[in-house]
PARO-722714 format. One record per residue (C-alpha): x, y, z; residue in one letter. Coordinates in steps of 0.1 Angstrom, whole numbers, plus 2048, in hexadecimal, padded with zeros to 3 digits. Layout:
% PARO-722714
XYZa
...
% end
This chain:
% PARO-722714
1E2463285m
1D744127Bs
1CC43129Bd
1B94402B9s
1B44342DCv
19A4402F4t
1A6444318v
18D44E334h
19D46434El
19047436Ds
198498373e
1B348E38Br
1C2475372d
1C2490356l
1D44A936Cr
1EE48E375l
1F4485350v
1F74AA346r
20F4B1363n
22449335Ba
22749C337l
2304C033Fr
24A4B4358t
25949D33Ey
25B4B9324v
26B4D033En
2844B734Ba
28F4A632Af
2864BF30Fg
2A94C8307h
2B44A4300n
2964952EDe
28A4B02D5a
2754982BFe
2644882DDv
25E4AA2EDv
24D4B62CDt
2364982CEe
22E49C2F3v
2264C12EEr
20E4B72D2g
1FE49E2E9l
1FA4B9304l
1EA4D02EAd
1D04B52E3r
1C84AD307l
1AC4C1317p
1B54D6335e
1984C7349t
1804AA345v
1634C4345s
1714D2324q
16C4B0314v
1484AC320t
1404D0316a
14C4CA2F3d
1354AC2EEr
% end
């Protein structure tokens, strides 16, 4: 990964992003295999909760 971007999310925003990405994977996974693989990788990198991020610091 060459470039990184920092995004500040509230707990609610993080839940929304994770749910939206999961919904995308479930709805379109069979048509866009390459994109689904990238989205799953992103989901793996996202923390489950904001408190996980602050605890890791």
